[in-house]
All heavy atoms as a GROMACS GRO file, in nm:
protein
  608
    1MET      N    1  11.680   9.940   6.441
    1MET     CA    2  11.692   9.967   6.586
    1MET      C    3  11.662   9.837   6.657
    1MET      O    4  11.570   9.764   6.628
    1MET     CB    5  11.594  10.074   6.624
    1MET     CG    6  11.597  10.104   6.771
    1MET     SD    7  11.504  10.252   6.809
    1MET     CE    8  11.608  10.320   6.932
    2GLY      N    9  11.747   9.810   6.753
    2GLY     CA   10  11.732   9.686   6.832
    2GLY      C   11  11.736   9.705   6.977
    2GLY      O   12  11.738   9.823   7.030
    3VAL      N   13  11.728   9.595   7.053
    3VAL     CA   14  11.725   9.603   7.202
    3VAL      C   15  11.851   9.670   7.252
    3VAL      O   16  11.844   9.748   7.346
    3VAL     CB   17  11.708   9.460   7.258
    3VAL    CG1   18  11.720   9.467   7.408
    3VAL    CG2   19  11.578   9.399   7.218
    4ASP      N   20  11.968   9.647   7.186
    4ASP     CA   21  12.091   9.711   7.231
    4ASP      C   22  12.082   9.863   7.226
    4ASP      O   23  12.134   9.932   7.311
    4ASP     CB   24  12.207   9.658   7.152
    4ASP     CG   25  12.240   9.514   7.182
    4ASP    OD1   26  12.210   9.470   7.293
    4ASP    OD2   27  12.302   9.448   7.093
    5ASP      N   28  12.017   9.911   7.122
    5ASP     CA   29  12.000  10.062   7.110
    5ASP      C   30  11.912  10.116   7.220
    5ASP      O   31  11.940  10.221   7.283
    5ASP     CB   32  11.936  10.093   6.974
    5ASP     CG   33  12.027  10.046   6.859
    5ASP    OD1   34  12.147  10.070   6.867
    5ASP    OD2   35  11.972   9.992   6.761
    6VAL      N   36  11.809  10.048   7.257
    6VAL     CA   37  11.714  10.085   7.359
    6VAL      C   38  11.788  10.086   7.496
    6VAL      O   39  11.776  10.174   7.574
    6VAL     CB   40  11.585  10.006   7.360
    6VAL    CG1   41  11.495  10.047   7.475
    6VAL    CG2   42  11.512  10.021   7.227
    7LYS      N   43  11.865   9.974   7.512
    7LYS     CA   44  11.939   9.962   7.638
    7LYS      C   45  12.044  10.074   7.653
    7LYS      O   46  12.061  10.130   7.758
    7LYS     CB   47  12.018   9.828   7.639
    7LYS     CG   48  11.928   9.710   7.670
    7LYS     CD   49  11.999   9.579   7.656
    7LYS     CE   50  12.141   9.569   7.696
    7LYS     NZ   51  12.199   9.435   7.679
    8ALA      N   52  12.110  10.121   7.543
    8ALA     CA   53  12.201  10.227   7.546
    8ALA      C   54  12.139  10.357   7.588
    8ALA      O   55  12.202  10.438   7.655
    8ALA     CB   56  12.270  10.239   7.408
    9VAL      N   57  12.015  10.375   7.554
    9VAL     CA   58  11.945  10.501   7.593
    9VAL      C   59  11.902  10.491   7.739
    9VAL      O   60  11.911  10.588   7.812
    9VAL     CB   61  11.820  10.521   7.504
    9VAL    CG1   62  11.738  10.635   7.554
    9VAL    CG2   63  11.865  10.552   7.360
   10LEU      N   64  11.854  10.375   7.785
   10LEU     CA   65  11.795  10.364   7.916
   10LEU      C   66  11.892  10.340   8.026
   10LEU      O   67  11.869  10.376   8.140
   10LEU     CB   68  11.688  10.255   7.917
   10LEU     CG   69  11.569  10.281   7.825
   10LEU    CD1   70  11.475  10.166   7.830
   10LEU    CD2   71  11.496  10.412   7.861
   11ASN      N   72  12.004  10.271   7.997
   11ASN     CA   73  12.099  10.232   8.102
   11ASN      C   74  12.148  10.349   8.188
   11ASN      O   75  12.149  10.336   8.311
   11ASN     CB   76  12.219  10.164   8.042
   11ASN     CG   77  12.211  10.015   8.052
   11ASN    OD1   78  12.143   9.958   8.135
   11ASN    ND2   79  12.274   9.947   7.953
   12PRO      N   80  12.183  10.466   8.133
   12PRO     CA   81  12.234  10.573   8.217
   12PRO      C   82  12.134  10.630   8.316
   12PRO      O   83  12.171  10.692   8.413
   12PRO     CB   84  12.277  10.682   8.117
   12PRO     CG   85  12.290  10.611   7.983
   12PRO     CD   86  12.194  10.494   7.986
   13ILE      N   87  12.004  10.615   8.289
   13ILE     CA   88  11.904  10.681   8.369
   13ILE      C   89  11.811  10.581   8.446
   13ILE      O   90  11.731  10.624   8.531
   13ILE     CB   91  11.815  10.779   8.295
   13ILE    CG1   92  11.746  10.708   8.177
   13ILE    CG2   93  11.896  10.894   8.246
   13ILE    CD1   94  11.649  10.795   8.102
   14TRP      N   95  11.825  10.449   8.423
   14TRP     CA   96  11.730  10.353   8.483
   14TRP      C   97  11.729  10.354   8.634
   14TRP      O   98  11.626  10.350   8.692
   14TRP     CB   99  11.755  10.213   8.428
   14TRP     CG  100  11.643  10.122   8.459
   14TRP    CD1  101  11.642  10.028   8.562
   14TRP    CD2  102  11.520  10.115   8.398
   14TRP    NE1  103  11.516   9.971   8.560
   14TRP    CE2  104  11.440  10.020   8.462
   14TRP    CE3  105  11.463  10.183   8.290
   14TRP    CZ2  106  11.311   9.990   8.426
   14TRP    CZ3  107  11.330  10.155   8.252
   14TRP    CH2  108  11.259  10.053   8.317
   15LYS      N  109  11.851  10.354   8.694
   15LYS     CA  110  11.852  10.345   8.843
   15LYS      C  111  11.829  10.480   8.912
   15LYS      O  112  11.767  10.484   9.016
   15LYS     CB  113  11.984  10.283   8.885
   15LYS     CG  114  11.993  10.140   8.853
   15LYS     CD  115  12.117  10.074   8.911
   15LYS     CE  116  12.119   9.931   8.870
   15LYS     NZ  117  12.238   9.860   8.920
   16GLY      N  118  11.876  10.587   8.857
   16GLY     CA  119  11.866  10.717   8.919
   16GLY      C  120  11.736  10.790   8.888
   16GLY      O  121  11.690  10.865   8.977
   17LYS      N  122  11.685  10.771   8.772
   17LYS     CA  123  11.562  10.840   8.736
   17LYS      C  124  11.468  10.741   8.667
   17LYS      O  125  11.435  10.752   8.552
   17LYS     CB  126  11.597  10.955   8.635
   17LYS     CG  127  11.686  11.054   8.692
   17LYS     CD  128  11.719  11.164   8.598
   17LYS     CE  129  11.809  11.268   8.666
   17LYS     NZ  130  11.843  11.376   8.575
   18THR      N  131  11.426  10.641   8.748
   18THR     CA  132  11.347  10.538   8.699
   18THR      C  133  11.219  10.582   8.628
   18THR      O  134  11.182  10.524   8.522
   18THR     CB  135  11.320  10.434   8.810
   18THR    OG1  136  11.439  10.405   8.884
   18THR    CG2  137  11.258  10.306   8.754
   19GLU      N  138  11.145  10.669   8.688
   19GLU     CA  139  11.018  10.711   8.631
   19GLU      C  140  11.043  10.776   8.497
   19GLU      O  141  10.971  10.753   8.400
   19GLU     CB  142  10.948  10.810   8.726
   19GLU     CG  143  10.811  10.854   8.676
   19GLU     CD  144  10.711  10.735   8.662
   19GLU    OE1  145  10.721  10.637   8.727
   19GLU    OE2  146  10.624  10.752   8.570
   20THR      N  147  11.143  10.859   8.485
   20THR     CA  148  11.176  10.925   8.358
   20THR      C  149  11.215  10.818   8.254
   20THR      O  150  11.172  10.823   8.143
   20THR     CB  151  11.291  11.025   8.377
   20THR    OG1  152  11.248  11.128   8.472
   20THR    CG2  153  11.328  11.090   8.242
   21ALA      N  154  11.300  10.725   8.293
   21ALA     CA  155  11.342  10.616   8.202
   21ALA      C  156  11.222  10.534   8.156
   21ALA      O  157  11.215  10.497   8.039
   21ALA     CB  158  11.442  10.527   8.275
   22SER      N  159  11.131  10.506   8.248
   22SER     CA  160  11.012  10.431   8.207
   22SER      C  161  10.929  10.509   8.109
   22SER      O  162  10.879  10.449   8.009
   22SER     CB  163  10.926  10.401   8.333
   22SER     OG  164  10.816  10.328   8.305
   23ARG      N  165  10.916  10.640   8.123
   23ARG     CA  166  10.839  10.722   8.027
   23ARG      C  167  10.912  10.729   7.896
   23ARG      O  168  10.847  10.726   7.789
   23ARG     CB  169  10.817  10.856   8.086
   23ARG     CG  170  10.718  10.857   8.204
   23ARG     CD  171  10.705  10.997   8.265
   23ARG     NE  172  10.618  10.987   8.380
   23ARG     CZ  173  10.584  11.094   8.453
   23ARG    NH1  174  10.625  11.212   8.420
   23ARG    NH2  175  10.503  11.078   8.558
   24VAL      N  176  11.044  10.740   7.898
   24VAL     CA  177  11.124  10.742   7.776
   24VAL      C  178  11.102  10.612   7.699
   24VAL      O  179  11.082  10.613   7.579
   24VAL     CB  180  11.269  10.773   7.803
   24VAL    CG1  181  11.358  10.741   7.678
   24VAL    CG2  182  11.291  10.910   7.854
   25ARG      N  183  11.110  10.503   7.771
   25ARG     CA  184  11.085  10.368   7.707
   25ARG      C  185  10.951  10.360   7.641
   25ARG      O  186  10.935  10.313   7.529
   25ARG     CB  187  11.104  10.255   7.814
   25ARG     CG  188  11.096  10.114   7.745
   25ARG     CD  189  11.042  10.016   7.837
   25ARG     NE  190  10.908  10.038   7.893
   25ARG     CZ  191  10.793  10.021   7.829
   25ARG    NH1  192  10.796   9.973   7.703
   25ARG    NH2  193  10.681  10.043   7.884
   26GLN      N  194  10.849  10.412   7.712
   26GLN     CA  195  10.710  10.411   7.662
   26GLN      C  196  10.699  10.489   7.532
   26GLN      O  197  10.634  10.452   7.435
   26GLN     CB  198  10.610  10.455   7.765
   26GLN     CG  199  10.592  10.363   7.881
   26GLN     CD  200  10.513  10.424   7.991
   26GLN    OE1  201  10.485  10.541   7.994
   26GLN    NE2  202  10.479  10.339   8.091
   27ARG      N  203  10.766  10.607   7.532
   27ARG     CA  204  10.762  10.689   7.411
   27ARG      C  205  10.837  10.630   7.295
   27ARG      O  206  10.786  10.640   7.183
   27ARG     CB  207  10.814  10.829   7.450
   27ARG     CG  208  10.716  10.904   7.541
   27ARG     CD  209  10.767  11.044   7.577
   27ARG     NE  210  10.664  11.114   7.657
   27ARG     CZ  211  10.663  11.124   7.782
   27ARG    NH1  212  10.758  11.073   7.856
   27ARG    NH2  213  10.565  11.188   7.843
   28ILE      N  214  10.947  10.569   7.326
   28ILE     CA  215  11.018  10.495   7.219
   28ILE      C  216  10.931  10.391   7.160
   28ILE      O  217  10.922  10.373   7.030
   28ILE     CB  218  11.154  10.438   7.270
   28ILE    CG1  219  11.249  10.554   7.306
   28ILE    CG2  220  11.215  10.348   7.164
   28ILE    CD1  221  11.372  10.502   7.377
   29GLU      N  222  10.864  10.316   7.245
   29GLU     CA  223  10.775  10.204   7.204
   29GLU      C  224  10.665  10.260   7.111
   29GLU      O  225  10.641  10.204   7.008
   29GLU     CB  226  10.715  10.136   7.320
   29GLU     CG  227  10.625  10.022   7.285
   29GLU     CD  228  10.570   9.951   7.408
   29GLU    OE1  229  10.595   9.989   7.521
   29GLU    OE2  230  10.492   9.854   7.387
   30VAL      N  231  10.606  10.370   7.150
   30VAL     CA  232  10.494  10.427   7.070
   30VAL      C  233  10.547  10.477   6.931
   30VAL      O  234  10.483  10.450   6.834
   30VAL     CB  235  10.426  10.542   7.144
   30VAL    CG1  236  10.335  10.622   7.057
   30VAL    CG2  237  10.352  10.495   7.265
   31VAL      N  238  10.661  10.541   6.930
   31VAL     CA  239  10.718  10.588   6.808
   31VAL      C  240  10.750  10.472   6.710
   31VAL      O  241  10.716  10.476   6.594
   31VAL     CB  242  10.840  10.676   6.831
   31VAL    CG1  243  10.917  10.705   6.700
   31VAL    CG2  244  10.804  10.806   6.898
   32LEU      N  245  10.808  10.368   6.768
   32LEU     CA  246  10.848  10.250   6.691
   32LEU      C  247  10.717  10.180   6.636
   32LEU      O  248  10.713  10.128   6.523
   32LEU     CB  249  10.931  10.156   6.758
   32LEU     CG  250  11.075  10.209   6.785
   32LEU    CD1  251  11.154  10.110   6.874
   32LEU    CD2  252  11.147  10.242   6.656
   33ASP      N  253  10.619  10.168   6.724
   33ASP     CA  254  10.491  10.102   6.676
   33ASP      C  255  10.430  10.186   6.563
   33ASP      O  256  10.380  10.128   6.466
   33ASP     CB  257  10.387  10.100   6.793
   33ASP     CG  258  10.410   9.983   6.882
   33ASP    OD1  259  10.478   9.891   6.842
   33ASP    OD2  260  10.354   9.992   6.998
   34TYR      N  261  10.435  10.319   6.575
   34TYR     CA  262  10.381  10.401   6.466
   34TYR      C  263  10.463  10.377   6.335
   34TYR      O  264  10.403  10.365   6.226
   34TYR     CB  265  10.390  10.549   6.504
   34TYR     CG  266  10.334  10.647   6.403
   34TYR    CD1  267  10.199  10.675   6.398
   34TYR    CD2  268  10.416  10.694   6.305
   34TYR    CE1  269  10.150  10.762   6.302
   34TYR    CE2  270  10.369  10.781   6.208
   34TYR     CZ  271  10.236  10.816   6.204
   34TYR     OH  272  10.181  10.900   6.114
   35ALA      N  273  10.596  10.381   6.351
   35ALA     CA  274  10.680  10.360   6.228
   35ALA      C  275  10.655  10.224   6.167
   35ALA      O  276  10.648  10.212   6.042
   35ALA     CB  277  10.829  10.376   6.268
   36PHE      N  278  10.646  10.121   6.247
   36PHE     CA  279  10.624   9.988   6.193
   36PHE      C  280  10.488   9.979   6.122
   36PHE      O  281  10.476   9.916   6.020
   36PHE     CB  282  10.630   9.882   6.304
   36PHE     CG  283  10.771   9.868   6.366
   36PHE    CD1  284  10.784   9.824   6.495
   36PHE    CD2  285  10.884   9.904   6.296
   36PHE    CE1  286  10.907   9.811   6.554
   36PHE    CE2  287  11.009   9.890   6.353
   36PHE     CZ  288  11.019   9.844   6.486
   37LEU      N  289  10.390  10.042   6.178
   37LEU     CA  290  10.256  10.042   6.118
   37LEU      C  291  10.248  10.118   5.987
   37LEU      O  292  10.197  10.065   5.890
   37LEU     CB  293  10.154  10.100   6.219
   37LEU     CG  294  10.012  10.107   6.169
   37LEU    CD1  295   9.952   9.965   6.148
   37LEU    CD2  296   9.926  10.183   6.268
   38HIS      N  297  10.307  10.233   5.986
   38HIS     CA  298  10.291  10.321   5.868
   38HIS      C  299  10.398  10.300   5.763
   38HIS      O  300  10.378  10.336   5.648
   38HIS     CB  301  10.285  10.470   5.912
   38HIS     CG  302  10.165  10.501   5.990
   38HIS    ND1  303  10.039  10.512   5.935
   38HIS    CD2  304  10.144  10.518   6.123
   38HIS    CE1  305   9.948  10.539   6.025
   38HIS    NE2  306  10.010  10.542   6.145
   39GLU      N  307  10.507  10.242   5.803
   39GLU     CA  308  10.618  10.217   5.707
   39GLU      C  309  10.611  10.073   5.653
   39GLU      O  310  10.695  10.036   5.566
   39GLU     CB  311  10.755  10.250   5.765
   39GLU     CG  312  10.775  10.392   5.806
   39GLU     CD  313  10.765  10.487   5.685
   39GLU    OE1  314  10.817  10.448   5.577
   39GLU    OE2  315  10.709  10.592   5.702
   40GLY      N  316  10.528   9.993   5.713
   40GLY     CA  317  10.513   9.855   5.668
   40GLY      C  318  10.631   9.768   5.710
   40GLY      O  319  10.651   9.662   5.644
   41VAL      N  320  10.700   9.802   5.807
   41VAL     CA  321  10.817   9.724   5.852
   41VAL      C  322  10.760   9.609   5.935
   41VAL      O  323  10.680   9.626   6.025
   41VAL     CB  324  10.911   9.806   5.943
   41VAL    CG1  325  11.023   9.726   5.997
   41VAL    CG2  326  10.967   9.929   5.867
   42ASP      N  327  10.798   9.489   5.899
   42ASP     CA  328  10.754   9.371   5.966
   42ASP      C  329  10.863   9.326   6.064
   42ASP      O  330  10.944   9.243   6.036
   42ASP     CB  331  10.725   9.258   5.862
   42ASP     CG  332  10.663   9.138   5.932
   42ASP    OD1  333  10.604   9.152   6.033
   42ASP    OD2  334  10.678   9.022   5.877
   43LYS      N  335  10.857   9.386   6.182
   43LYS     CA  336  10.958   9.365   6.283
   43LYS      C  337  10.900   9.388   6.423
   43LYS      O  338  10.811   9.468   6.435
   43LYS     CB  339  11.068   9.465   6.258
   43LYS     CG  340  11.195   9.438   6.338
   43LYS     CD  341  11.303   9.533   6.300
   43LYS     CE  342  11.428   9.509   6.382
   43LYS     NZ  343  11.539   9.600   6.347
   44SER      N  344  10.945   9.313   6.520
   44SER     CA  345  10.896   9.335   6.656
   44SER      C  346  10.960   9.459   6.715
   44SER      O  347  11.063   9.506   6.675
   44SER     CB  348  10.930   9.214   6.743
   44SER     OG  349  11.067   9.190   6.745
   45ASN      N  350  10.892   9.510   6.817
   45ASN     CA  351  10.937   9.634   6.881
   45ASN      C  352  11.035   9.612   6.999
   45ASN      O  353  10.994   9.558   7.099
   45ASN     CB  354  10.815   9.708   6.932
   45ASN     CG  355  10.841   9.853   6.969
   45ASN    OD1  356  10.951   9.885   7.010
   45ASN    ND2  357  10.740   9.934   6.959
   46PRO      N  358  11.159   9.651   6.985
   46PRO     CA  359  11.253   9.627   7.086
   46PRO      C  360  11.236   9.713   7.212
   46PRO      O  361  11.303   9.684   7.316
   46PRO     CB  362  11.390   9.656   7.022
   46PRO     CG  363  11.356   9.764   6.918
   46PRO     CD  364  11.218   9.721   6.867
   47ALA      N  365  11.151   9.810   7.213
   47ALA     CA  366  11.131   9.893   7.331
   47ALA      C  367  11.012   9.841   7.412
   47ALA      O  368  10.978   9.896   7.515
   47ALA     CB  369  11.096  10.038   7.290
   48ARG      N  370  10.951   9.728   7.365
   48ARG     CA  371  10.841   9.675   7.442
   48ARG      C  372  10.893   9.614   7.575
   48ARG      O  373  10.996   9.554   7.582
   48ARG     CB  374  10.776   9.560   7.362
   48ARG     CG  375  10.635   9.547   7.388
   48ARG     CD  376  10.561   9.454   7.287
   48ARG     NE  377  10.549   9.496   7.151
   48ARG     CZ  378  10.476   9.593   7.105
   48ARG    NH1  379  10.408   9.669   7.190
   48ARG    NH2  380  10.474   9.625   6.976
   49TRP      N  381  10.818   9.641   7.682
   49TRP     CA  382  10.858   9.594   7.813
   49TRP      C  383  10.850   9.438   7.822
   49TRP      O  384  10.940   9.373   7.855
   49TRP     CB  385  10.777   9.657   7.924
   49TRP     CG  386  10.812   9.612   8.061
   49TRP    CD1  387  10.744   9.531   8.141
   49TRP    CD2  388  10.938   9.643   8.127
   49TRP    NE1  389  10.812   9.510   8.260
   49TRP    CE2  390  10.933   9.576   8.251
   49TRP    CE3  391  11.050   9.720   8.100
   49TRP    CZ2  392  11.033   9.586   8.345
   49TRP    CZ3  393  11.146   9.733   8.198
   49TRP    CH2  394  11.142   9.661   8.319
   50GLU      N  395  10.730   9.389   7.797
   50GLU     CA  396  10.705   9.243   7.815
   50GLU      C  397  10.772   9.165   7.704
   50GLU      O  398  10.747   9.190   7.587
   50GLU     CB  399  10.547   9.219   7.813
   50GLU     CG  400  10.482   9.271   7.939
   50GLU     CD  401  10.336   9.239   7.935
   50GLU    OE1  402  10.284   9.149   7.858
   50GLU    OE2  403  10.263   9.308   8.014
   51GLY      N  404  10.850   9.072   7.744
   51GLY     CA  405  10.920   8.986   7.651
   51GLY      C  406  11.052   9.038   7.599
   51GLY      O  407  11.127   8.965   7.539
   52TYR      N  408  11.083   9.163   7.629
   52TYR     CA  409  11.210   9.216   7.586
   52TYR      C  410  11.280   9.283   7.705
   52TYR      O  411  11.375   9.217   7.761
   52TYR     CB  412  11.191   9.329   7.481
   52TYR     CG  413  11.148   9.272   7.343
   52TYR    CD1  414  11.012   9.262   7.314
   52TYR    CD2  415  11.237   9.225   7.253
   52TYR    CE1  416  10.974   9.207   7.192
   52TYR    CE2  417  11.201   9.175   7.133
   52TYR     CZ  418  11.069   9.161   7.102
   52TYR     OH  419  11.028   9.113   6.981
   53LEU      N  420  11.247   9.402   7.743
   53LEU     CA  421  11.320   9.476   7.840
   53LEU      C  422  11.302   9.428   7.983
   53LEU      O  423  11.374   9.451   8.072
   53LEU     CB  424  11.291   9.622   7.825
   53LEU     CG  425  11.339   9.687   7.694
   53LEU    CD1  426  11.298   9.834   7.685
   53LEU    CD2  427  11.482   9.667   7.672
   54ASP      N  428  11.190   9.353   8.008
   54ASP     CA  429  11.170   9.300   8.140
   54ASP      C  430  11.274   9.197   8.181
   54ASP      O  431  11.295   9.165   8.295
   54ASP     CB  432  11.028   9.240   8.157
   54ASP     CG  433  10.995   9.131   8.057
   54ASP    OD1  434  11.068   9.114   7.957
   54ASP    OD2  435  10.899   9.062   8.082
   55HIS      N  436  11.346   9.144   8.075
   55HIS     CA  437  11.454   9.050   8.101
   55HIS      C  438  11.589   9.122   8.118
   55HIS      O  439  11.685   9.058   8.162
   55HIS     CB  440  11.470   8.950   7.983
   55HIS     CG  441  11.342   8.864   7.968
   55HIS    ND1  442  11.301   8.775   8.057
   55HIS    CD2  443  11.253   8.867   7.868
   55HIS    CE1  444  11.187   8.722   8.019
   55HIS    NE2  445  11.157   8.774   7.901
   56VAL      N  446  11.597   9.248   8.089
   56VAL     CA  447  11.713   9.330   8.095
   56VAL      C  448  11.723   9.417   8.219
   56VAL      O  449  11.825   9.423   8.285
   56VAL     CB  450  11.726   9.416   7.968
   56VAL    CG1  451  11.851   9.503   7.976
   56VAL    CG2  452  11.730   9.334   7.842
   57PHE      N  453  11.610   9.487   8.248
   57PHE     CA  454  11.609   9.577   8.363
   57PHE      C  455  11.521   9.524   8.472
   57PHE      O  456  11.422   9.453   8.448
   57PHE     CB  457  11.551   9.712   8.314
   57PHE     CG  458  11.637   9.785   8.215
   57PHE    CD1  459  11.600   9.794   8.085
   57PHE    CD2  460  11.758   9.844   8.255
   57PHE    CE1  461  11.680   9.857   7.990
   57PHE    CE2  462  11.840   9.909   8.162
   57PHE     CZ  463  11.798   9.918   8.030
   58ALA      N  464  11.548   9.566   8.597
   58ALA     CA  465  11.458   9.539   8.705
   58ALA      C  466  11.325   9.622   8.689
   58ALA      O  467  11.335   9.729   8.627
   58ALA     CB  468  11.527   9.577   8.839
   59ALA      N  469  11.221   9.569   8.743
   59ALA     CA  470  11.089   9.643   8.734
   59ALA      C  471  11.103   9.776   8.796
   59ALA      O  472  11.169   9.790   8.898
   59ALA     CB  473  10.981   9.558   8.805
   60PRO      N  474  11.048   9.880   8.731
   60PRO     CA  475  11.058  10.012   8.784
   60PRO      C  476  11.016  10.031   8.930
   60PRO      O  477  11.078  10.100   9.009
   60PRO     CB  478  10.964  10.099   8.691
   60PRO     CG  479  10.960  10.022   8.566
   60PRO     CD  480  10.971   9.873   8.608
   61LYS      N  481  10.917   9.957   8.974
   61LYS     CA  482  10.873   9.967   9.112
   61LYS      C  483  10.971   9.909   9.209
   61LYS      O  484  10.974   9.942   9.327
   61LYS     CB  485  10.732   9.903   9.128
   61LYS     CG  486  10.622   9.973   9.060
   61LYS     CD  487  10.490   9.909   9.083
   61LYS     CE  488  10.382   9.988   9.008
   61LYS     NZ  489  10.252   9.927   9.020
   62LYS      N  490  11.056   9.818   9.164
   62LYS     CA  491  11.154   9.752   9.247
   62LYS      C  492  11.279   9.841   9.254
   62LYS      O  493  11.357   9.830   9.351
   62LYS     CB  494  11.189   9.618   9.198
   62LYS     CG  495  11.077   9.518   9.218
   62LYS     CD  496  11.119   9.376   9.178
   62LYS     CE  497  11.006   9.276   9.201
   62LYS     NZ  498  11.048   9.145   9.172
   63VAL      N  499  11.301   9.923   9.156
   63VAL     CA  500  11.421  10.007   9.159
   63VAL      C  501  11.403  10.126   9.249
   63VAL      O  502  11.485  10.149   9.343
   63VAL     CB  503  11.453  10.054   9.013
   63VAL    CG1  504  11.571  10.155   9.017
   63VAL    CG2  505  11.485   9.941   8.926
   64SER      N  506  11.291  10.200   9.232
   64SER     CA  507  11.268  10.315   9.319
   64SER      C  508  11.116  10.321   9.342
   64SER      O  509  11.039  10.346   9.250
   64SER     CB  510  11.319  10.447   9.264
   64SER     OG  511  11.261  10.470   9.137
   65PRO      N  512  11.080  10.303   9.466
   65PRO     CA  513  10.930  10.307   9.494
   65PRO      C  514  10.876  10.443   9.468
   65PRO      O  515  10.943  10.540   9.486
   65PRO     CB  516  10.917  10.264   9.641
   65PRO     CG  517  11.056  10.291   9.697
   65PRO     CD  518  11.152  10.275   9.583
   66VAL      N  519  10.748  10.451   9.427
   66VAL     CA  520  10.683  10.579   9.406
   66VAL      C  521  10.656  10.645   9.539
   66VAL      O  522  10.607  10.584   9.631
   66VAL     CB  523  10.551  10.553   9.329
   66VAL    CG1  524  10.477  10.685   9.314
   66VAL    CG2  525  10.580  10.490   9.201
   67VAL      N  526  10.698  10.769   9.550
   67VAL     CA  527  10.675  10.845   9.673
   67VAL      C  528  10.571  10.952   9.638
   67VAL      O  529  10.589  11.036   9.550
   67VAL     CB  530  10.803  10.917   9.722
   67VAL    CG1  531  10.775  10.998   9.844
   67VAL    CG2  532  10.911  10.811   9.748
   68HIS      N  533  10.461  10.947   9.709
   68HIS     CA  534  10.347  11.037   9.683
   68HIS      C  535  10.362  11.161   9.767
   68HIS      O  536  10.405  11.158   9.878
   68HIS     CB  537  10.214  10.974   9.708
   68HIS     CG  538  10.189  10.856   9.616
   68HIS    ND1  539  10.153  10.873   9.484
   68HIS    CD2  540  10.192  10.724   9.631
   68HIS    CE1  541  10.136  10.756   9.426
   68HIS    NE2  542  10.163  10.660   9.516
   69PHE      N  543  10.326  11.272   9.709
   69PHE     CA  544  10.331  11.405   9.775
   69PHE      C  545  10.215  11.406   9.881
   69PHE      O  546  10.102  11.380   9.844
   69PHE     CB  547  10.318  11.516   9.673
   69PHE     CG  548  10.318  11.651   9.729
   69PHE    CD1  549  10.437  11.707   9.780
   69PHE    CD2  550  10.199  11.726   9.725
   69PHE    CE1  551  10.432  11.833   9.831
   69PHE    CE2  552  10.202  11.857   9.780
   69PHE     CZ  553  10.321  11.908   9.830
   70ASN      N  554  10.243  11.448  10.001
   70ASN     CA  555  10.141  11.461  10.106
   70ASN      C  556  10.094  11.603  10.103
   70ASN      O  557  10.158  11.693  10.155
   70ASN     CB  558  10.206  11.420  10.242
   70ASN     CG  559  10.092  11.415  10.346
   70ASN    OD1  560   9.982  11.459  10.328
   70ASN    ND2  561  10.133  11.360  10.464
   71LEU      N  562   9.981  11.627  10.053
   71LEU     CA  563   9.916  11.760  10.042
   71LEU      C  564   9.883  11.821  10.177
   71LEU      O  565   9.913  11.942  10.195
   71LEU     CB  566   9.792  11.758   9.958
   71LEU     CG  567   9.724  11.888   9.933
   71LEU    CD1  568   9.815  11.980   9.855
   71LEU    CD2  569   9.587  11.873   9.856
   72ASN      N  570   9.839  11.745  10.274
   72ASN     CA  571   9.796  11.800  10.402
   72ASN      C  572   9.913  11.859  10.473
   72ASN      O  573   9.900  11.963  10.539
   72ASN     CB  574   9.732  11.691  10.486
   72ASN     CG  575   9.604  11.643  10.428
   72ASN    OD1  576   9.537  11.721  10.352
   72ASN    ND2  577   9.565  11.523  10.458
   73SER      N  578  10.032  11.801  10.477
   73SER     CA  579  10.145  11.851  10.552
   73SER      C  580  10.205  11.978  10.492
   73SER      O  581  10.253  12.064  10.563
   73SER     CB  582  10.253  11.748  10.567
   73SER     OG  583  10.309  11.715  10.442
   74SER      N  584  10.194  11.988  10.356
   74SER     CA  585  10.256  12.110  10.294
   74SER      C  586  10.158  12.232  10.306
   74SER      O  587  10.206  12.348  10.305
   74SER     CB  588  10.283  12.085  10.151
   74SER     OG  589  10.163  12.064  10.081
   75VAL      N  590  10.032  12.214  10.319
   75VAL     CA  591   9.935  12.321  10.328
   75VAL      C  592   9.914  12.365  10.470
   75VAL      O  593   9.872  12.479  10.499
   75VAL     CB  594   9.802  12.279  10.263
   75VAL    CG1  595   9.698  12.388  10.275
   75VAL    CG2  596   9.818  12.238  10.118
   76GLY      N  597   9.953  12.278  10.565
   76GLY     CA  598   9.935  12.312  10.706
   76GLY      C  599   9.797  12.274  10.759
   76GLY      O  600   9.752  12.343  10.853
   77ILE      N  601   9.739  12.183  10.703
   77ILE     CA  602   9.604  12.140  10.751
   77ILE      C  603   9.614  12.042  10.866
   77ILE      O  604   9.691  11.956  10.870
   77ILE     CB  605   9.517  12.074  10.633
   77ILE    CG1  606   9.501  12.184  10.527
   77ILE    CG2  607   9.387  12.020  10.682
   77ILE    CD1  608   9.424  12.131  10.405
   0.00000   0.00000   0.00000
């Protein structure tokens, strides 16, 4: 598995569902770290943000800012 494979998974959702794409990337990274550790594969992780995907995709915070839910207005306080 390489950076191209990770890009193929994330490209369709990166701009529209940035938070979901970021979580998917994190989960891929964890699974690959586990596999590399337990299978003895001596290879770098292509799903890692720093040094890999930060050169491919815009930072998640720059794509879609986080919008927080305002509890007071929905409850009527």
